[in-house]
Backbone of each chain as ProteinMPNN parsed JSONL, in Angstrom:
{"seq_chain_A": "MSFREKSAWISLVLLAVVFGAYFSYIGMVVAGLARNRFSLFLVMVAVFIIAEVVLHLVIATQTPRDARTPKDEREQLIELKATRTAFYVLLVSAFGSIGTVHLRLSDPDDHLWLMMQAILFSIVFAEAVKFARQIVLYRRDA", "coords_chain_A": {"N_chain_A": [[-234.485, 20.727, -5.918], [-236.172, 23.607, -7.068], [-234.83, 27.105, -7.411], [-236.736, 28.849, -6.885], [-238.601, 27.377, -5.077], [-236.672, 26.945, -3.168], [-236.436, 29.597, -1.943], [-239.166, 30.082, -1.369], [-239.294, 28.403, 0.859], [-237.383, 29.309, 2.651], [-238.405, 31.835, 3.31], [-240.675, 31.054, 4.589], [-239.832, 29.485, 6.676], [-238.37, 31.349, 8.141], [-240.292, 33.424, 8.773], [-241.49, 31.897, 10.371], [-239.611, 31.358, 12.581], [-238.685, 34.014, 13.482], [-240.774, 35.809, 13.604], [-242.241, 34.173, 14.948], [-241.051, 33.992, 17.503], [-241.366, 36.582, 18.157], [-244.183, 36.944, 18.448], [-244.578, 35.094, 20.75], [-243.42, 36.54, 22.614], [-245.078, 38.771, 22.743], [-247.464, 37.47, 23.48], [-246.626, 36.943, 26.189], [-246.122, 39.482, 27.009], [-249.011, 40.176, 26.906], [-249.983, 38.411, 28.909], [-248.921, 39.66, 31.124], [-246.395, 38.771, 31.872], [-244.33, 40.217, 31.013], [-242.427, 43.253, 29.746], [-243.756, 45.667, 27.49], [-242.081, 46.317, 24.687], [-241.46, 48.739, 22.046], [-238.998, 48.558, 20.614], [-238.251, 45.993, 20.195], [-239.992, 45.106, 17.926], [-238.971, 46.384, 15.952], [-236.164, 45.501, 15.956], [-236.866, 42.64, 15.162], [-237.996, 42.944, 12.614], [-235.561, 43.83, 11.339], [-234.07, 41.713, 11.778], [-235.434, 39.774, 10.347], [-235.149, 41.0, 7.602], [-232.424, 41.184, 7.077], [-231.628, 38.269, 7.481], [-233.136, 37.237, 5.346], [-232.114, 38.282, 3.063], [-229.179, 37.44, 3.231], [-229.641, 34.655, 3.403], [-230.895, 34.233, 0.776], [-228.791, 35.155, -0.991], [-226.887, 33.153, -0.47], [-228.126, 30.865, -1.653], [-228.648, 31.936, -4.126], [-226.013, 32.026, -5.314], [-225.307, 29.177, -5.197], [-227.045, 28.243, -7.165], [-226.887, 30.17, -9.626], [-227.781, 30.463, -12.09], [-230.688, 29.813, -12.116], [-231.235, 31.903, -10.411], [-231.139, 34.006, -11.737], [-232.743, 33.712, -13.835], [-235.94, 34.988, -14.99], [-239.225, 35.053, -13.469], [-241.235, 32.391, -14.915], [-244.331, 31.588, -16.906], [-245.594, 29.551, -15.485], [-244.522, 29.621, -12.916], [-245.445, 32.194, -12.154], [-248.223, 32.033, -12.15], [-248.494, 29.996, -10.093], [-247.614, 31.719, -8.085], [-249.891, 33.42, -8.315], [-251.981, 32.148, -7.518], [-251.476, 31.405, -4.95], [-251.209, 33.577, -3.553], [-253.824, 34.503, -3.868], [-255.121, 32.572, -2.084], [-254.134, 33.544, 0.066], [-254.896, 36.1, 0.501], [-257.563, 35.547, 1.387], [-257.214, 34.589, 3.755], [-256.094, 36.655, 5.008], [-258.089, 38.495, 5.014], [-259.997, 37.485, 6.668], [-258.823, 37.065, 8.998], [-257.943, 39.779, 9.559], [-260.402, 41.02, 10.062], [-261.076, 39.454, 12.153], [-259.13, 40.495, 14.017], [-260.408, 42.976, 14.732], [-262.027, 41.951, 16.912], [-260.62, 42.052, 19.265], [-261.193, 44.261, 20.724], [-263.038, 43.644, 22.315], [-261.88, 42.438, 24.199], [-260.934, 42.214, 27.735], [-259.425, 44.703, 28.973], [-256.954, 46.28, 31.558], [-255.956, 48.908, 31.038], [-257.396, 51.033, 28.832], [-256.083, 52.008, 26.627], [-254.423, 50.061, 25.582], [-255.961, 48.652, 23.971], [-255.792, 49.417, 21.494], [-253.012, 49.082, 21.146], [-253.01, 46.213, 21.009], [-254.759, 45.365, 19.032], [-253.217, 46.657, 17.009], [-251.114, 44.66, 17.167], [-252.44, 42.31, 16.669], [-253.256, 42.63, 13.932], [-250.85, 42.816, 12.631], [-250.202, 40.299, 13.277], [-252.162, 39.135, 11.643], [-251.066, 39.899, 8.864], [-248.657, 38.66, 9.016], [-249.292, 36.083, 9.196], [-250.801, 35.386, 7.024], [-248.887, 35.84, 5.029], [-247.283, 33.602, 5.67], [-249.057, 31.502, 4.996], [-249.228, 32.171, 2.195], [-246.499, 31.601, 1.437], [-246.411, 28.736, 2.259], [-248.596, 27.668, 0.53], [-247.427, 27.89, -2.068], [-245.085, 26.185, -1.99], [-246.497, 24.045, -1.611], [-247.771, 23.91, -4.298], [-245.607, 23.818, -5.944], [-244.411, 21.373, -5.259], [-246.426, 19.801, -6.124], [-246.565, 19.877, -8.719], [-244.117, 18.914, -9.674]], "CA_chain_A": [[-235.383, 21.758, -5.748], [-235.898, 24.959, -7.63], [-234.419, 28.105, -6.661], [-238.031, 29.624, -6.345], [-239.156, 26.645, -3.98], [-235.974, 27.112, -1.7], [-236.776, 31.022, -1.59], [-240.331, 29.997, -0.518], [-239.059, 27.646, 2.202], [-236.525, 30.239, 3.488], [-239.344, 32.877, 3.798], [-241.688, 30.379, 5.534], [-239.177, 29.457, 8.043], [-238.031, 32.74, 8.77], [-241.469, 34.028, 9.292], [-242.069, 31.167, 11.56], [-239.028, 31.573, 13.641], [-238.542, 35.274, 13.864], [-242.181, 36.102, 14.2], [-243.084, 33.237, 16.197], [-240.408, 34.436, 18.716], [-241.866, 38.136, 18.354], [-245.633, 36.765, 19.14], [-244.501, 34.794, 21.732], [-243.085, 37.657, 23.165], [-246.29, 39.713, 22.776], [-248.186, 36.744, 24.358], [-245.874, 37.137, 27.331], [-246.792, 40.907, 27.256], [-250.469, 40.38, 27.277], [-250.167, 37.891, 30.083], [-248.48, 40.646, 32.236], [-245.159, 38.291, 32.464], [-243.022, 41.044, 30.374], [-242.78, 44.64, 29.359], [-243.847, 46.118, 25.962], [-240.599, 47.345, 23.848], [-241.444, 48.755, 20.699], [-237.812, 48.306, 19.676], [-238.261, 44.608, 19.785], [-240.415, 44.778, 16.647], [-237.756, 46.803, 14.981], [-235.228, 44.203, 15.905], [-237.217, 41.307, 14.756], [-238.079, 43.241, 11.374], [-234.21, 43.951, 10.875], [-233.353, 40.354, 11.68], [-235.811, 39.208, 9.22], [-234.7, 41.328, 6.365], [-230.884, 40.486, 6.883], [-231.728, 36.94, 7.122], [-233.613, 36.731, 3.997], [-231.124, 38.788, 2.26], [-228.085, 36.677, 3.229], [-229.93, 33.168, 2.679], [-231.157, 34.235, -0.651], [-227.665, 35.316, -1.54], [-226.658, 31.835, -0.268], [-228.965, 29.93, -2.637], [-228.683, 32.447, -5.639], [-224.879, 31.552, -5.47], [-225.481, 27.93, -5.476], [-227.525, 28.161, -8.454], [-226.92, 31.394, -10.184], [-228.559, 30.294, -13.31], [-232.196, 29.866, -11.728], [-231.684, 32.967, -9.725], [-231.173, 35.192, -12.726], [-233.872, 33.71, -14.694], [-237.2, 35.644, -14.505], [-240.335, 33.874, -13.398], [-242.1, 32.094, -15.969], [-245.59, 31.681, -16.62], [-246.237, 28.601, -14.243], [-244.265, 30.325, -11.561], [-246.418, 33.169, -12.031], [-249.52, 31.022, -11.766], [-248.392, 29.527, -8.713], [-247.635, 32.874, -7.19], [-251.095, 34.145, -8.188], [-252.714, 31.163, -6.635], [-250.876, 31.411, -3.412], [-251.427, 35.143, -3.19], [-255.367, 34.472, -3.727], [-255.439, 31.973, -0.756], [-253.489, 34.253, 1.399], [-255.804, 37.329, 0.566], [-258.781, 35.442, 2.15], [-256.81, 34.399, 5.152], [-255.868, 38.223, 5.589], [-259.269, 39.05, 4.998], [-260.776, 36.769, 7.819], [-257.73, 37.141, 10.213], [-257.951, 41.124, 9.774], [-261.779, 40.975, 10.761], [-260.924, 38.894, 13.525], [-258.211, 41.543, 14.669], [-261.397, 43.623, 15.516], [-262.471, 41.279, 17.877], [-259.589, 42.221, 20.511], [-261.659, 45.553, 21.381], [-264.115, 43.098, 23.153], [-261.297, 41.817, 25.404], [-261.195, 43.169, 28.993], [-257.97, 45.007, 29.663], [-257.009, 47.05, 32.673], [-255.91, 50.015, 30.364], [-258.098, 51.013, 27.779], [-255.091, 52.359, 25.664], [-254.192, 48.888, 25.386], [-256.694, 47.932, 22.956], [-255.232, 50.118, 20.11], [-251.717, 48.482, 20.84], [-253.426, 44.788, 20.932], [-255.402, 45.469, 17.804], [-252.375, 46.787, 16.009], [-250.152, 43.298, 17.212], [-253.448, 41.377, 15.847], [-253.367, 42.976, 12.653], [-249.469, 42.664, 12.401], [-250.191, 38.985, 13.161], [-252.672, 38.702, 10.335], [-250.324, 39.976, 7.738], [-247.384, 37.618, 8.987], [-249.969, 34.554, 9.101], [-251.485, 35.506, 5.519], [-247.591, 35.628, 4.18], [-246.733, 32.32, 5.864], [-249.933, 30.716, 4.237], [-248.781, 32.333, 0.799], [-245.444, 30.663, 1.033], [-246.816, 27.385, 2.173], [-249.388, 27.199, -0.528], [-246.506, 28.059, -3.097], [-244.438, 25.089, -1.676], [-247.448, 23.057, -2.004], [-247.819, 24.088, -5.719], [-244.277, 23.442, -6.576], [-244.307, 20.132, -4.771], [-247.39, 19.076, -6.723], [-246.311, 20.0, -10.113], [-242.69, 18.916, -9.739]], "C_chain_A": [[-235.057, 22.818, -6.435], [-235.494, 26.239, -6.887], [-235.609, 28.872, -6.155], [-238.502, 28.732, -5.035], [-238.38, 26.929, -2.756], [-236.427, 28.542, -1.286], [-237.995, 30.926, -0.827], [-239.986, 29.218, 0.911], [-238.375, 28.671, 3.249], [-237.477, 31.321, 4.167], [-240.212, 32.351, 4.782], [-240.907, 30.294, 6.816], [-238.709, 30.538, 8.644], [-239.199, 33.315, 9.193], [-241.679, 33.124, 10.644], [-241.074, 31.213, 12.598], [-239.036, 32.961, 14.212], [-239.811, 35.98, 14.267], [-242.88, 35.362, 15.349], [-242.451, 33.513, 17.346], [-241.077, 35.594, 19.29], [-243.218, 37.786, 18.964], [-245.498, 36.349, 20.385], [-244.196, 35.511, 22.964], [-244.508, 38.418, 23.89], [-247.376, 38.773, 23.726], [-247.719, 36.955, 25.884], [-246.348, 38.773, 28.097], [-248.278, 40.89, 27.865], [-250.959, 39.672, 28.673], [-249.467, 38.703, 31.509], [-246.998, 40.008, 32.631], [-243.761, 39.284, 31.716], [-243.464, 42.353, 29.878], [-242.996, 44.984, 28.053], [-242.652, 46.832, 25.578], [-241.053, 47.195, 22.316], [-240.13, 48.301, 19.777], [-237.789, 46.713, 19.553], [-238.861, 44.319, 18.423], [-239.459, 45.483, 15.693], [-236.434, 45.978, 14.748], [-235.601, 43.178, 15.327], [-237.263, 41.602, 13.076], [-236.595, 43.363, 10.719], [-233.586, 42.531, 10.607], [-234.155, 39.743, 10.503], [-235.306, 39.64, 7.94], [-233.276, 40.661, 6.158], [-230.877, 39.151, 6.529], [-232.173, 36.522, 5.748], [-232.717, 37.251, 3.163], [-229.821, 37.694, 2.154], [-228.489, 35.269, 2.848], [-230.287, 33.252, 1.323], [-229.893, 34.461, -1.493], [-226.968, 33.843, -1.663], [-227.091, 30.955, -1.566], [-228.844, 30.562, -3.941], [-226.886, 32.066, -5.921], [-224.521, 30.017, -5.886], [-226.042, 27.62, -7.009], [-227.858, 29.488, -9.017], [-227.752, 31.394, -11.361], [-230.129, 30.505, -12.894], [-232.378, 30.996, -11.311], [-231.778, 33.921, -10.687], [-232.395, 35.022, -13.635], [-235.087, 34.178, -14.016], [-238.232, 34.552, -14.398], [-240.988, 33.887, -14.592], [-243.587, 32.063, -15.661], [-246.162, 30.728, -15.455], [-245.857, 29.052, -12.993], [-245.088, 31.623, -11.05], [-247.666, 32.848, -11.586], [-249.42, 30.666, -10.329], [-248.36, 30.732, -7.681], [-248.914, 33.428, -6.997], [-252.196, 33.601, -7.085], [-252.693, 31.349, -5.221], [-251.168, 32.592, -2.879], [-253.023, 35.154, -3.045], [-255.504, 33.948, -2.495], [-255.017, 32.987, 0.291], [-254.415, 35.625, 1.433], [-257.05, 36.898, 1.403], [-258.469, 35.083, 3.521], [-256.547, 35.629, 5.754], [-257.158, 38.881, 5.907], [-260.18, 38.762, 6.38], [-259.965, 37.257, 9.144], [-257.813, 38.961, 10.687], [-259.093, 41.575, 10.45], [-261.713, 40.415, 11.971], [-260.197, 39.839, 14.621], [-259.461, 42.385, 15.406], [-261.882, 43.28, 16.61], [-261.755, 41.684, 19.1], [-260.236, 43.604, 21.172], [-262.62, 45.074, 22.367], [-263.255, 42.51, 24.494], [-261.086, 42.77, 26.772], [-259.809, 43.375, 29.339], [-258.003, 46.279, 30.705], [-256.99, 48.581, 31.963], [-256.624, 50.214, 28.924], [-257.221, 51.405, 26.316], [-254.47, 50.909, 24.949], [-254.531, 48.119, 24.134], [-256.322, 47.991, 21.628], [-253.999, 49.182, 19.901], [-252.051, 46.968, 20.471], [-254.02, 44.761, 19.615], [-254.32, 45.607, 16.856], [-251.268, 44.916, 16.087], [-251.368, 42.155, 16.341], [-253.233, 41.698, 14.401], [-251.896, 42.639, 12.029], [-249.371, 40.895, 12.194], [-250.862, 38.468, 12.008], [-251.958, 38.649, 9.274], [-249.255, 38.843, 7.87], [-248.082, 35.933, 8.891], [-250.388, 34.428, 7.532], [-249.956, 35.216, 4.685], [-247.154, 34.131, 4.37], [-247.619, 31.458, 5.131], [-249.636, 30.804, 2.644], [-247.607, 31.425, 0.292], [-245.715, 29.178, 1.067], [-247.476, 26.861, 1.14], [-248.314, 27.116, -1.793], [-245.506, 26.623, -3.063], [-245.407, 23.921, -2.209], [-247.557, 22.707, -3.64], [-246.62, 23.662, -6.44], [-244.019, 22.104, -6.479], [-245.071, 19.203, -5.719], [-247.031, 19.084, -7.969], [-244.671, 19.501, -10.673], [-242.621, 17.319, -10.575]], "O_chain_A": [[-233.874, 23.141, -6.547], [-235.869, 26.365, -5.722], [-235.527, 29.497, -5.097], [-238.765, 29.34, -3.997], [-238.872, 27.12, -1.643], [-236.834, 28.611, -0.126], [-238.076, 31.522, 0.247], [-240.514, 29.579, 1.963], [-238.739, 28.817, 4.416], [-237.365, 31.645, 5.349], [-240.53, 33.032, 5.757], [-241.225, 30.892, 7.844], [-238.697, 30.533, 9.875], [-239.036, 33.845, 10.292], [-241.975, 33.587, 11.746], [-241.576, 31.108, 13.717], [-239.38, 33.101, 15.386], [-239.818, 36.706, 15.261], [-243.665, 35.69, 16.239], [-243.122, 33.343, 18.364], [-241.352, 35.733, 20.482], [-243.453, 38.33, 20.043], [-246.105, 36.958, 21.266], [-244.587, 35.209, 24.091], [-244.84, 38.561, 25.067], [-248.042, 39.318, 24.606], [-248.596, 37.135, 26.729], [-246.734, 39.065, 29.229], [-248.659, 41.392, 28.923], [-251.892, 40.047, 29.383], [-249.556, 38.308, 32.671], [-246.373, 40.538, 33.55], [-242.558, 39.077, 31.872], [-244.641, 42.598, 29.614], [-242.181, 44.427, 27.318], [-242.29, 47.866, 26.138], [-241.076, 46.202, 21.589], [-240.154, 47.849, 18.632], [-237.153, 46.286, 18.59], [-238.376, 43.41, 17.749], [-239.266, 44.966, 14.592], [-235.819, 45.826, 13.693], [-234.673, 42.547, 14.822], [-236.753, 40.809, 12.284], [-236.475, 42.979, 9.556], [-232.876, 42.193, 9.66], [-233.479, 39.177, 9.645], [-235.007, 38.766, 7.126], [-233.012, 39.815, 5.304], [-230.3, 38.747, 5.519], [-231.653, 35.601, 5.118], [-232.459, 36.443, 2.271], [-229.529, 37.183, 1.073], [-227.786, 34.665, 2.037], [-229.977, 32.286, 0.625], [-229.876, 34.009, -2.637], [-226.558, 33.408, -2.739], [-226.272, 30.463, -2.342], [-228.921, 29.824, -4.923], [-226.684, 31.798, -7.106], [-223.66, 29.702, -6.708], [-225.498, 26.873, -7.823], [-229.003, 29.927, -8.914], [-228.435, 32.392, -11.589], [-230.732, 31.435, -13.43], [-233.471, 31.501, -11.568], [-232.612, 34.797, -10.458], [-232.988, 35.983, -14.125], [-235.356, 33.941, -12.839], [-238.215, 33.47, -14.986], [-241.301, 34.878, -15.252], [-244.085, 32.374, -14.579], [-247.023, 31.085, -14.651], [-246.615, 28.966, -12.027], [-245.307, 31.963, -9.888], [-248.148, 33.43, -10.614], [-250.239, 31.049, -9.494], [-248.982, 30.711, -6.62], [-249.253, 33.882, -5.904], [-252.903, 34.163, -6.249], [-253.662, 31.432, -4.465], [-251.395, 32.646, -1.67], [-253.499, 35.806, -2.116], [-255.994, 34.697, -1.65], [-255.667, 33.139, 1.325], [-254.585, 36.149, 2.534], [-257.597, 37.759, 2.093], [-259.307, 35.225, 4.412], [-256.737, 35.752, 6.964], [-257.327, 39.656, 6.848], [-260.869, 39.586, 6.983], [-260.498, 37.75, 10.138], [-257.759, 39.358, 11.851], [-258.979, 42.414, 11.342], [-262.342, 40.939, 12.89], [-260.55, 39.943, 15.795], [-259.461, 42.433, 16.636], [-262.225, 44.155, 17.405], [-262.458, 41.627, 20.109], [-259.697, 43.994, 22.207], [-263.061, 45.852, 23.213], [-263.781, 42.198, 25.562], [-261.102, 43.998, 26.696], [-259.09, 42.526, 29.865], [-258.896, 47.126, 30.69], [-257.871, 49.389, 32.258], [-256.319, 49.486, 27.979], [-257.622, 51.149, 25.18], [-254.11, 50.891, 23.772], [-253.861, 47.325, 23.473], [-256.406, 47.102, 20.781], [-253.827, 48.577, 18.843], [-251.339, 46.47, 19.6], [-253.573, 43.803, 18.984], [-254.307, 44.836, 15.897], [-250.889, 44.273, 15.108], [-251.009, 41.329, 15.502], [-253.0, 40.717, 13.695], [-251.868, 42.181, 10.886], [-248.735, 40.306, 11.32], [-250.384, 37.533, 11.367], [-251.98, 37.624, 8.592], [-248.999, 38.144, 6.889], [-247.483, 34.9, 8.593], [-250.262, 33.358, 6.936], [-249.94, 34.399, 3.764], [-246.725, 33.477, 3.419], [-247.038, 30.55, 4.536], [-249.743, 29.829, 1.9], [-247.568, 30.751, -0.737], [-245.367, 28.431, 0.153], [-247.162, 25.749, 0.715], [-248.461, 26.136, -2.523], [-245.237, 26.066, -4.127], [-245.107, 23.073, -3.05], [-247.463, 21.585, -4.139], [-246.73, 23.15, -7.554], [-243.462, 21.535, -7.417], [-244.632, 18.117, -6.096], [-247.234, 17.981, -8.476], [-244.2, 19.696, -11.793], [-241.534, 16.829, -10.881]]}, "seq_chain_B": "MDTAIRNTIRRLRFDHSEMTQQELADKIGVTRQTVNAIELGKYSPSLEVAFRIAAVFGVPLDDVFQYDGKGVKR", "coords_chain_B": {"N_chain_B": [[-252.462, 17.772, -9.866], [-253.275, 15.928, -12.949], [-253.305, 17.13, -16.332], [-255.622, 17.251, -18.874], [-254.448, 17.077, -21.413], [-252.007, 15.572, -23.35], [-248.666, 14.933, -24.449], [-245.96, 14.938, -26.661], [-243.181, 15.554, -25.973], [-241.24, 14.455, -24.835], [-240.525, 12.159, -26.346], [-240.013, 13.824, -28.842], [-237.742, 15.476, -28.012], [-235.815, 13.482, -27.61], [-235.486, 12.414, -30.132], [-234.247, 14.642, -31.176], [-231.299, 15.019, -31.187], [-231.213, 14.185, -28.543], [-231.845, 15.915, -26.821], [-231.837, 18.19, -23.852], [-233.838, 18.942, -20.94], [-233.359, 21.073, -19.893], [-232.186, 22.607, -22.084], [-234.181, 22.814, -23.847], [-235.945, 24.451, -22.181], [-234.228, 26.716, -22.228], [-234.648, 27.514, -24.932], [-237.12, 28.009, -25.143], [-237.678, 29.883, -23.137], [-238.546, 29.413, -20.335], [-238.468, 27.836, -17.076], [-236.277, 24.835, -16.071], [-238.111, 23.193, -14.547], [-240.53, 23.827, -15.265], [-240.758, 22.776, -17.862], [-240.279, 20.291, -17.237], [-242.663, 19.653, -15.701], [-244.754, 20.1, -17.913], [-244.098, 18.142, -19.586], [-244.67, 15.903, -17.987], [-247.342, 16.119, -17.63], [-248.548, 17.765, -15.974], [-248.838, 20.251, -15.977], [-250.392, 22.751, -18.043], [-249.302, 24.397, -20.576], [-249.369, 27.767, -21.84], [-250.778, 28.943, -24.694], [-248.757, 30.247, -26.459], [-246.329, 29.55, -25.304], [-246.664, 26.695, -25.845], [-246.689, 26.95, -28.803], [-244.171, 27.898, -28.922], [-242.708, 25.358, -28.376], [-243.405, 23.755, -30.431], [-242.196, 25.043, -32.468], [-239.675, 25.016, -31.913], [-239.044, 22.3, -32.32], [-239.899, 22.018, -34.91], [-242.134, 21.265, -35.805], [-245.826, 20.554, -36.382], [-248.404, 22.036, -34.443], [-250.222, 20.086, -33.236], [-248.813, 17.697, -33.237], [-247.145, 17.852, -31.295], [-248.933, 18.512, -29.184], [-251.694, 16.571, -27.562], [-255.408, 16.644, -27.245], [-256.767, 14.885, -24.593], [-259.21, 14.745, -23.288], [-262.747, 13.942, -22.69], [-264.724, 15.454, -23.706], [-266.124, 18.682, -23.148], [-266.89, 19.492, -19.72], [-270.391, 20.526, -18.491]], "CA_chain_B": [[-253.545, 17.243, -10.836], [-252.902, 15.879, -14.221], [-254.114, 17.791, -17.227], [-256.263, 16.414, -20.314], [-253.563, 17.215, -22.609], [-250.971, 14.541, -23.436], [-247.838, 15.47, -25.303], [-244.771, 13.77, -27.149], [-242.357, 16.223, -25.892], [-239.812, 13.389, -24.529], [-239.858, 11.601, -27.674], [-239.398, 14.732, -29.581], [-236.35, 15.714, -27.31], [-234.834, 12.277, -27.734], [-235.133, 12.411, -31.759], [-233.659, 16.024, -31.484], [-230.1, 14.773, -30.288], [-231.485, 13.849, -27.041], [-231.932, 17.517, -26.389], [-232.196, 18.029, -22.586], [-234.808, 19.651, -20.565], [-232.719, 22.596, -19.739], [-231.773, 23.106, -23.251], [-235.513, 23.22, -24.25], [-236.482, 25.627, -21.435], [-233.622, 27.957, -22.374], [-235.044, 27.713, -26.159], [-238.475, 28.564, -25.066], [-237.949, 30.972, -22.311], [-239.036, 29.026, -19.066], [-237.404, 26.958, -16.254], [-236.473, 23.291, -16.425], [-238.975, 22.562, -13.805], [-241.813, 23.916, -16.103], [-240.575, 21.81, -19.021], [-240.504, 18.909, -16.614], [-244.005, 19.732, -15.527], [-245.505, 20.19, -18.898], [-243.797, 16.626, -19.986], [-245.402, 15.06, -17.071], [-248.977, 16.482, -18.006], [-249.07, 18.212, -14.66], [-249.05, 21.739, -16.302], [-250.788, 22.728, -19.501], [-248.477, 25.742, -21.009], [-250.053, 28.85, -22.733], [-250.703, 28.782, -26.409], [-247.597, 30.911, -26.795], [-245.313, 28.679, -25.06], [-247.039, 25.519, -26.787], [-246.068, 27.134, -29.899], [-242.72, 27.991, -29.179], [-242.175, 24.248, -28.17], [-243.661, 23.149, -31.664], [-241.391, 25.887, -33.243], [-238.292, 24.287, -31.742], [-239.033, 20.919, -32.979], [-240.223, 22.091, -36.601], [-243.395, 20.315, -36.292], [-247.182, 21.19, -36.156], [-248.518, 22.02, -32.784], [-250.875, 18.734, -32.768], [-247.646, 16.791, -33.179], [-246.707, 18.063, -29.654], [-250.036, 18.054, -27.888], [-253.138, 16.223, -28.232], [-256.421, 16.679, -26.273], [-257.126, 13.674, -24.312], [-260.338, 14.836, -22.771], [-264.029, 13.283, -23.018], [-265.659, 16.374, -23.957], [-266.298, 20.0, -22.198], [-267.972, 19.47, -18.809], [-271.136, 21.806, -18.473]], "C_chain_B": [[-252.868, 17.123, -12.214], [-253.869, 16.634, -15.152], [-254.915, 16.653, -18.365], [-255.52, 16.329, -21.636], [-252.37, 16.288, -22.534], [-250.103, 15.07, -24.347], [-246.614, 14.463, -25.516], [-243.586, 14.589, -26.702], [-240.925, 15.312, -25.743], [-239.384, 12.811, -25.524], [-239.182, 12.477, -28.553], [-238.055, 15.319, -29.241], [-235.223, 14.882, -27.698], [-234.518, 12.17, -29.207], [-234.279, 13.852, -31.824], [-232.23, 15.924, -30.691], [-230.127, 14.866, -28.894], [-231.305, 15.228, -26.254], [-232.363, 17.518, -24.829], [-233.427, 19.014, -22.118], [-234.633, 21.097, -20.325], [-232.375, 23.192, -20.865], [-233.235, 23.637, -23.875], [-235.867, 24.179, -23.54], [-235.602, 26.882, -21.837], [-234.114, 28.472, -23.884], [-236.283, 28.506, -26.117], [-238.617, 29.803, -23.94], [-238.772, 30.516, -20.973], [-238.13, 27.996, -18.368], [-237.626, 25.523, -16.633], [-237.543, 22.648, -15.763], [-240.215, 22.495, -14.346], [-241.573, 22.98, -17.06], [-240.846, 20.635, -18.413], [-242.174, 18.697, -16.38], [-245.02, 19.58, -16.636], [-245.35, 18.587, -19.356], [-244.635, 15.59, -19.247], [-246.881, 15.194, -17.171], [-249.397, 16.896, -16.751], [-249.253, 19.663, -15.124], [-249.442, 21.896, -17.941], [-250.181, 24.282, -19.808], [-249.616, 26.525, -21.825], [-249.811, 28.506, -23.978], [-249.53, 29.301, -26.76], [-246.566, 29.879, -26.522], [-245.452, 27.219, -25.942], [-246.491, 25.81, -28.418], [-244.648, 27.226, -30.28], [-242.033, 26.444, -29.064], [-242.117, 23.818, -29.651], [-242.55, 23.851, -32.599], [-239.98, 25.079, -33.249], [-238.06, 23.02, -32.156], [-239.347, 20.876, -34.532], [-241.285, 21.125, -36.807], [-244.871, 21.305, -35.919], [-247.652, 21.241, -34.556], [-249.332, 20.708, -32.425], [-249.907, 17.745, -32.869], [-247.013, 16.7, -31.922], [-247.783, 17.794, -28.744], [-251.071, 17.583, -28.416], [-254.036, 16.097, -26.926], [-256.943, 15.314, -25.919], [-258.637, 13.874, -23.412], [-261.607, 14.28, -23.345], [-264.933, 14.254, -23.38], [-265.569, 17.556, -22.867], [-267.317, 19.339, -21.125], [-268.883, 20.731, -18.656], [-271.817, 21.571, -17.024]], "O_chain_B": [[-252.07, 17.961, -12.631], [-255.055, 16.778, -14.855], [-254.678, 15.453, -18.502], [-255.851, 15.713, -22.649], [-251.742, 16.328, -21.476], [-250.653, 15.765, -25.201], [-246.329, 13.491, -24.817], [-242.628, 14.104, -27.305], [-239.868, 15.456, -26.358], [-238.188, 12.768, -25.813], [-238.079, 12.215, -29.033], [-237.288, 15.636, -30.151], [-234.089, 15.241, -28.013], [-233.376, 11.86, -29.546], [-233.581, 13.95, -32.834], [-232.015, 16.627, -29.704], [-229.317, 15.451, -28.175], [-230.669, 15.412, -25.216], [-233.312, 16.78, -24.563], [-233.917, 19.798, -22.93], [-235.426, 22.025, -20.482], [-232.213, 24.409, -20.779], [-233.349, 24.775, -24.33], [-236.241, 25.112, -24.251], [-236.123, 27.997, -21.806], [-234.031, 29.675, -24.13], [-236.513, 29.467, -26.852], [-239.588, 30.559, -23.935], [-239.648, 31.281, -20.571], [-237.216, 27.404, -18.942], [-238.588, 25.025, -17.218], [-237.984, 21.606, -16.25], [-240.986, 21.553, -14.162], [-242.472, 22.139, -17.053], [-241.638, 19.873, -18.968], [-242.805, 17.736, -16.821], [-246.076, 18.996, -16.394], [-246.344, 17.87, -19.469], [-245.18, 14.623, -19.779], [-247.584, 14.278, -16.746], [-250.488, 16.513, -16.328], [-250.02, 20.283, -14.387], [-248.894, 21.285, -18.859], [-250.668, 25.25, -19.224], [-250.583, 25.974, -22.351], [-248.825, 27.876, -24.362], [-249.076, 28.616, -27.676], [-245.964, 29.362, -27.463], [-244.52, 26.734, -26.584], [-245.958, 24.932, -29.096], [-244.056, 26.891, -31.306], [-240.932, 26.263, -29.585], [-241.031, 23.538, -30.161], [-242.04, 23.157, -33.479], [-239.36, 24.644, -34.22], [-236.909, 22.63, -32.353], [-239.105, 19.911, -35.257], [-241.36, 20.334, -37.748], [-244.928, 22.404, -35.367], [-247.217, 20.505, -33.67], [-249.12, 20.234, -31.309], [-250.345, 16.669, -32.461], [-246.438, 15.697, -31.501], [-247.702, 17.063, -27.757], [-251.49, 17.942, -29.517], [-253.657, 15.631, -25.852], [-257.497, 14.622, -26.772], [-259.046, 12.846, -22.872], [-261.585, 14.118, -24.566], [-266.103, 13.872, -23.378], [-264.981, 17.363, -21.803], [-268.349, 18.765, -21.475], [-268.375, 21.852, -18.67], [-272.572, 22.421, -16.551]]}, "name": "protein", "num_of_chains": 2, "seq": "MSFREKSAWISLVLLAVVFGAYFSYIGMVVAGLARNRFSLFLVMVAVFIIAEVVLHLVIATQTPRDARTPKDEREQLIELKATRTAFYVLLVSAFGSIGTVHLRLSDPDDHLWLMMQAILFSIVFAEAVKFARQIVLYRRDAMDTAIRNTIRRLRFDHSEMTQQELADKIGVTRQTVNAIELGKYSPSLEVAFRIAAVFGVPLDDVFQYDGKGVKR"}
């Protein structure tokens, strides 16, 4: 498995684990089972960044040559194709986020918070789709 | 998906002192995985990379790549 494919796997799994946990908590907040804490978001972003850096350092030390090699034309094409797919996912899910204003919430101020969470989910989901598509394209061309 | 372009890179590598994919990749400035994808017909390289491959082996471009399509689809 190439360095770039390992990198895509790391990012995909981290997104799923870290933000999966975060949005599970948000689901509990929406259901009234937990209190909203903005600090949780900051902690999750910090955990994600630190884990990304550490794990990328680990795979870079395993294959230093691959890690140093700049992306070639095939890898750039794979990234472009994956980004295009992710863009459409982001477009649809961001529009879907607007739909959260129609939800019945006890506090009208919660609509803004919920829409922010929905947009954040859209971004994370689109990123996950991008990495998944990259992995599929790397596998298909292997 | 396989491309309509066939190539003789594997044979040319063998004829040039059994050059490895990594050695060829280093000479033409791509990754080993990309050389493998080109060899297997999974990826069509840019014209520039195609010319670089031909230059490494010192042969004309059509000795390396051959178009295998049945014509242009309209």
